[in-house]
TORNU-620873 format. One record per residue (C-alpha): z, y, x. Coordinates in steps of 0.1 Angstrom, whole numbers, m for minus. Layout:
<pts>
+-------+-------+-------+
:    up : north :  east :
+-------+-------+-------+
:     Z :     Y :     X :
...
+-------+-------+-------+
</pts>
This chain:
<pts>
+-------+-------+-------+
:    up : north :  east :
+-------+-------+-------+
:   m49 :   144 :   284 :
:   m20 :   153 :   261 :
:    m3 :   126 :   240 :
:   m27 :   110 :   215 :
:    m6 :   109 :   183 :
:    m7 :    78 :   161 :
:   m15 :    98 :   129 :
:   m16 :   135 :   119 :
:   m23 :   144 :    83 :
:   m44 :   176 :    79 :
:   m26 :   203 :    60 :
:   m50 :   230 :    49 :
:   m45 :   265 :    37 :
:   m53 :   253 :     2 :
:   m24 :   228 :     5 :
:    m1 :   256 :    15 :
:   m12 :   279 :   m13 :
:    m7 :   251 :   m38 :
:    29 :   246 :   m27 :
:    36 :   283 :   m26 :
:    21 :   287 :   m61 :
:    44 :   260 :   m74 :
:    74 :   275 :   m56 :
:    66 :   310 :   m68 :
:    66 :   298 :  m104 :
:    98 :   277 :  m100 :
:    78 :   245 :  m106 :
:   101 :   226 :   m83 :
:   118 :   199 :  m104 :
:   105 :   165 :  m114 :
:   100 :   178 :  m149 :
:    75 :   206 :  m139 :
:    41 :   209 :  m153 :
:    25 :   204 :  m119 :
:    39 :   168 :  m118 :
:    23 :   161 :  m152 :
:   m10 :   176 :  m140 :
:   m10 :   156 :  m108 :
:    m3 :   123 :  m128 :
:   m32 :   131 :  m151 :
:   m55 :   139 :  m122 :
:   m45 :   107 :  m103 :
:   m51 :    85 :  m133 :
:   m85 :   100 :  m137 :
:   m93 :    93 :  m101 :
:   m83 :    56 :  m103 :
:   m98 :    51 :  m137 :
:   m66 :    42 :  m156 :
:   m51 :    56 :  m188 :
:   m17 :    64 :  m173 :
:     0 :    73 :  m140 :
:    37 :    79 :  m132 :
:    47 :    99 :  m102 :
:    78 :    89 :   m83 :
:    95 :    97 :   m50 :
:    82 :    69 :   m28 :
:    60 :    38 :   m27 :
:    91 :    17 :   m27 :
:   104 :    33 :   m59 :
:    70 :    27 :   m74 :
:    72 :   m10 :   m66 :
:   107 :   m13 :   m81 :
:    98 :     7 :  m112 :
:    66 :   m13 :  m118 :
:    84 :   m46 :  m115 :
:   110 :   m35 :  m140 :
:    82 :   m21 :  m163 :
:    64 :   m55 :  m165 :
:    97 :   m72 :  m174 :
:   108 :   m88 :  m141 :
:   146 :   m93 :  m140 :
:   174 :  m117 :  m130 :
:   164 :  m153 :  m127 :
:   127 :  m145 :  m123 :
:   105 :  m152 :   m92 :
:    79 :  m129 :   m77 :
:    53 :  m142 :   m52 :
:    50 :  m119 :   m22 :
:    31 :  m123 :    11 :
:    53 :  m128 :    40 :
:    32 :  m104 :    61 :
:    40 :   m70 :    45 :
:    65 :   m42 :    47 :
:   101 :   m51 :    36 :
:    98 :   m27 :     7 :
:    81 :   m54 :   m13 :
:   110 :   m78 :   m10 :
:   135 :   m50 :   m15 :
:   119 :   m40 :   m47 :
:   120 :   m76 :   m61 :
:   157 :   m79 :   m51 :
:   165 :   m45 :   m66 :
:   155 :   m58 :  m101 :
:   175 :   m90 :   m97 :
:   146 :  m113 :   m90 :
:   138 :  m137 :   m61 :
:   109 :  m130 :   m37 :
:    89 :  m162 :   m30 :
:    71 :  m159 :     3 :
:    36 :  m172 :    10 :
:    12 :  m169 :    38 :
:   m19 :  m147 :    43 :
:   m57 :  m151 :    46 :
:   m71 :  m157 :    80 :
:   m98 :  m129 :    78 :
:   m85 :  m102 :    54 :
:   m48 :  m106 :    63 :
:   m40 :  m102 :    26 :
:   m21 :  m127 :     4 :
:   m36 :  m163 :     5 :
:   m48 :  m170 :   m30 :
:   m45 :  m208 :   m26 :
:    m9 :  m206 :   m15 :
:    m2 :  m183 :   m45 :
:   m14 :  m210 :   m69 :
:     7 :  m237 :   m51 :
:    38 :  m215 :   m53 :
:    38 :  m209 :   m90 :
:    68 :  m224 :  m109 :
:    83 :  m220 :  m144 :
:   103 :  m191 :  m131 :
:    73 :  m171 :  m117 :
:    71 :  m138 :  m135 :
:    49 :  m118 :  m113 :
:    27 :  m118 :   m82 :
:    27 :   m89 :   m58 :
:    m5 :   m88 :   m38 :
:    m8 :   m62 :   m10 :
:   m40 :   m45 :    m1 :
:   m33 :   m48 :    36 :
:   m43 :   m19 :    58 :
:   m67 :    m7 :    31 :
:   m86 :   m39 :    26 :
:   m85 :   m48 :   m12 :
:   m71 :   m81 :   m24 :
:   m97 :   m98 :   m46 :
:   m80 :   m88 :   m78 :
:  m108 :  m105 :   m99 :
:   m93 :  m139 :   m90 :
:   m59 :  m133 :  m105 :
:   m67 :  m134 :  m142 :
:   m77 :  m170 :  m136 :
:   m40 :  m178 :  m129 :
:   m30 :  m167 :  m163 :
:   m58 :  m184 :  m182 :
:   m59 :  m217 :  m164 :
:   m30 :  m225 :  m142 :
:     0 :  m215 :  m162 :
:   m11 :  m223 :  m198 :
:    21 :  m227 :  m218 :
:    43 :  m210 :  m192 :
:    39 :  m174 :  m205 :
:    22 :  m145 :  m188 :
:    24 :  m139 :  m150 :
:    19 :  m103 :  m143 :
:     2 :   m88 :  m113 :
:    18 :   m58 :   m96 :
:    m5 :   m46 :   m69 :
:     8 :   m29 :   m38 :
:   m21 :    m5 :   m32 :
:     0 :    18 :   m11 :
:   m24 :    16 :    19 :
:   m56 :    14 :    m2 :
:   m61 :    47 :   m21 :
:   m98 :    51 :   m26 :
:  m107 :    15 :   m17 :
:  m125 :    m7 :   m43 :
:  m137 :   m42 :   m49 :
:  m163 :   m60 :   m70 :
:  m163 :   m94 :   m88 :
:  m183 :  m109 :   m59 :
:  m214 :  m109 :   m38 :
:  m236 :  m112 :   m69 :
:  m223 :   m81 :   m86 :
:  m224 :   m54 :   m60 :
:  m229 :   m26 :   m85 :
:  m197 :   m34 :  m105 :
:  m166 :   m23 :   m88 :
:  m132 :    m8 :   m95 :
:  m109 :    12 :   m74 :
:   m77 :    m4 :   m62 :
:   m51 :     4 :   m88 :
:   m73 :    m4 :  m118 :
:   m74 :   m42 :  m121 :
:   m37 :   m52 :  m120 :
:   m11 :   m50 :  m148 :
:     4 :   m22 :  m128 :
:    m4 :    m8 :   m94 :
:    16 :    11 :   m68 :
:     7 :    38 :   m43 :
:    25 :    55 :   m15 :
:    19 :    92 :    m6 :
:    38 :    91 :    27 :
:    23 :   114 :    54 :
:     3 :    85 :    70 :
:   m14 :    76 :    37 :
:   m48 :    87 :    25 :
:   m33 :   117 :     7 :
:     3 :   128 :    11 :
:    30 :   145 :    m9 :
:    54 :   143 :    20 :
:    74 :   117 :     3 :
:    61 :   102 :   m29 :
:    45 :    74 :   m48 :
:    25 :    66 :   m79 :
:    22 :    39 :  m105 :
:   m10 :    33 :  m125 :
:   m15 :    12 :  m156 :
:   m36 :     9 :  m187 :
:    m7 :    m4 :  m208 :
:    12 :    21 :  m229 :
:    44 :     0 :  m230 :
:    45 :    m4 :  m192 :
:    38 :    33 :  m189 :
:    67 :    42 :  m212 :
:    91 :    18 :  m194 :
:    81 :    32 :  m160 :
:    86 :    67 :  m172 :
:   121 :    59 :  m186 :
:   132 :    38 :  m156 :
:   122 :    64 :  m131 :
:   140 :    92 :  m150 :
:   174 :    76 :  m159 :
:   161 :    65 :  m194 :
:   171 :    99 :  m209 :
:   171 :    97 :  m247 :
:   146 :   114 :  m270 :
:   170 :   129 :  m296 :
:   201 :   130 :  m274 :
:   190 :   135 :  m238 :
:   223 :   121 :  m225 :
:   223 :    90 :  m247 :
:   206 :    66 :  m222 :
:   185 :    38 :  m237 :
:   188 :    15 :  m206 :
:   198 :    15 :  m169 :
:   174 :    37 :  m150 :
:   172 :    57 :  m118 :
:   163 :    91 :  m106 :
:   130 :    83 :   m89 :
:   112 :   115 :  m100 :
:    87 :   133 :   m77 :
:    95 :   170 :   m72 :
:    72 :   197 :   m82 :
:    66 :   208 :   m46 :
:    57 :   173 :   m36 :
:    33 :   171 :   m65 :
:    17 :   204 :   m57 :
:     9 :   193 :   m21 :
:    m6 :   160 :   m33 :
:   m25 :   177 :   m61 :
:   m43 :   199 :   m36 :
:   m50 :   169 :   m12 :
:   m65 :   149 :   m41 :
:   m91 :   177 :   m44 :
:  m105 :   167 :   m10 :
:   m98 :   130 :    m9 :
:  m135 :   121 :    m4 :
:  m135 :   143 :    27 :
:  m103 :   127 :    40 :
:  m117 :    92 :    34 :
:  m149 :   101 :    52 :
:  m128 :   113 :    82 :
:  m109 :    80 :    82 :
:  m142 :    61 :    83 :
:  m155 :    82 :   111 :
:  m125 :    75 :   133 :
:  m126 :    38 :   124 :
:  m164 :    35 :   131 :
:  m160 :    51 :   165 :
:  m135 :    25 :   175 :
:  m157 :    m3 :   162 :
:  m187 :    10 :   182 :
:  m166 :     9 :   214 :
:  m145 :   m22 :   208 :
:  m167 :   m47 :   188 :
:  m174 :   m76 :   210 :
:  m148 :   m68 :   236 :
:  m131 :  m100 :   247 :
:   m96 :  m102 :   234 :
:   m99 :   m77 :   205 :
:  m101 :   m88 :   168 :
:  m106 :   m65 :   138 :
:   m97 :   m73 :   102 :
:  m128 :   m89 :    86 :
:  m143 :   m70 :    57 :
:  m154 :   m92 :    28 :
:  m188 :   m86 :    10 :
:  m171 :   m78 :   m22 :
:  m147 :   m52 :    m7 :
:  m151 :   m15 :     1 :
:  m120 :    m8 :    21 :
:  m106 :    25 :    32 :
:   m91 :    19 :    67 :
:   m55 :    30 :    64 :
:   m50 :    26 :   102 :
:   m72 :    12 :   130 :
:   m55 :   m22 :   131 :
:   m64 :   m47 :   158 :
:   m52 :   m80 :   173 :
:   m53 :   m84 :   211 :
:   m50 :  m114 :   233 :
:   m19 :  m100 :   249 :
:    15 :   m96 :   231 :
:    16 :   m62 :   213 :
:    48 :   m52 :   232 :
:    29 :   m54 :   265 :
:    m1 :   m35 :   253 :
:    19 :    m8 :   236 :
:    41 :    m3 :   266 :
:    11 :     2 :   289 :
:    m6 :    26 :   265 :
:    26 :    46 :   260 :
:    26 :    52 :   298 :
:    m6 :    71 :   295 :
:     3 :    91 :   265 :
:   m11 :    69 :   237 :
:    10 :    64 :   206 :
:     7 :    30 :   189 :
:    27 :    10 :   165 :
:    33 :   m27 :   160 :
:    25 :   m45 :   127 :
:    51 :   m54 :   101 :
:    76 :   m80 :   111 :
:    71 :  m109 :    86 :
:    96 :  m112 :    58 :
:   105 :  m148 :    67 :
:   117 :  m135 :   101 :
:   139 :  m108 :    86 :
:   176 :  m117 :    91 :
:   187 :   m94 :    63 :
:   166 :  m115 :    38 :
:   179 :  m149 :    49 :
:   194 :  m166 :    18 :
:   179 :  m140 :    m5 :
:   143 :  m152 :    m6 :
:   126 :  m185 :   m13 :
:   104 :  m193 :    17 :
:    78 :  m218 :     6 :
:    70 :  m239 :    37 :
:    33 :  m230 :    39 :
:    14 :  m216 :    68 :
:    33 :  m187 :    82 :
:    16 :  m190 :   116 :
:    m9 :  m163 :   106 :
:    18 :  m139 :    97 :
:    36 :  m146 :   130 :
:     5 :  m141 :   150 :
:    m3 :  m108 :   133 :
:    31 :   m95 :   143 :
:    31 :  m107 :   178 :
:    m4 :   m96 :   187 :
:   m12 :   m68 :   162 :
:   m10 :   m30 :   167 :
:   m23 :     2 :   152 :
:   m43 :    26 :   174 :
:   m43 :    64 :   169 :
:   m60 :    68 :   135 :
:   m61 :   105 :   125 :
:   m92 :   112 :   104 :
:  m120 :   127 :   125 :
:  m101 :   120 :   157 :
:  m120 :   138 :   185 :
:  m145 :   115 :   202 :
:  m130 :   123 :   236 :
:   m96 :   109 :   224 :
:  m112 :    78 :   210 :
:  m129 :    72 :   244 :
:   m96 :    78 :   262 :
:   m78 :    52 :   240 :
:  m106 :    26 :   243 :
:  m109 :    30 :   280 :
:   m72 :    25 :   286 :
:   m70 :    m4 :   261 :
:   m98 :   m22 :   279 :
:   m81 :   m15 :   312 :
:   m48 :   m30 :   299 :
:   m66 :   m61 :   286 :
:   m84 :   m66 :   319 :
:   m55 :   m60 :   341 :
+-------+-------+-------+
</pts>
């Protein structure tokens, strides 16, 4: 069998036509109408009033943190188990990342550790919907109302980069009340990289219901150009705009997001049918209040991931390790505040976690090939 790729986005004729249409009408800059149309369409899908398109998920995080008012001297609580973009974005706005551990089952930020990490300098919390499983965003308003009375508002900037289309409800007793990831936080961020639910090639999005946050995000991501005099800049901003061509691709993909999500579930469910109950394999545990969209087929094995990945590569199966925890990143030493909570879960996820080939609607024969070889490695 030929190499089983880790992930391949499906680019359709409609996607190509959308990009060609934009190109033919010179809608290629970040100020093109297709970008505005895509923002409006994305906001409608999430259920927010506003959306701001940018050139990456990392830019979205930095822009959102600026827009909610995070700056020098502030602290932002971040899970240690996440991509380094989260810490980089906090540092970029002059604040300090405060690292906490993750939940045993969902692998998302540990809410109890968040509460314990809050100080007078805490300005925001950056929960990450890890691998498409939502953080229980319904719990975070409690922090503002009860825990920090007299300390000002603590904002929630949700990293929903891996969770487009996922949703959560208030709890087991309210199964019919749910909101998509990107709706509940002060501001939420998405990535549109090729391995995300929909892609623009490179790109990101910020969603919010707050008009002031929207305006600040628009300004910051476009150099804070002036209204009367374009080149009289109101504040320090950056050129994070999404191009018209990127927007045209993602606009087309959003039309068939339900189809893409169904394909992702199909692939994930085939793996679960074959690997559930296999000794030495653990899946992320879905909570009753969550409706995740599997970003990747993510598993823990009883063997170190470097061993498993090496053996699977020998038979043409692409995999990838999980994120290296932030508290282990040498480039962050001295730049973050590592609260000495339980990082063992984050370390274990890195040492034993890997993604299996996760292309939507992956052919059953390829799923069988991956599972058969994975079992052979674990047994051998």
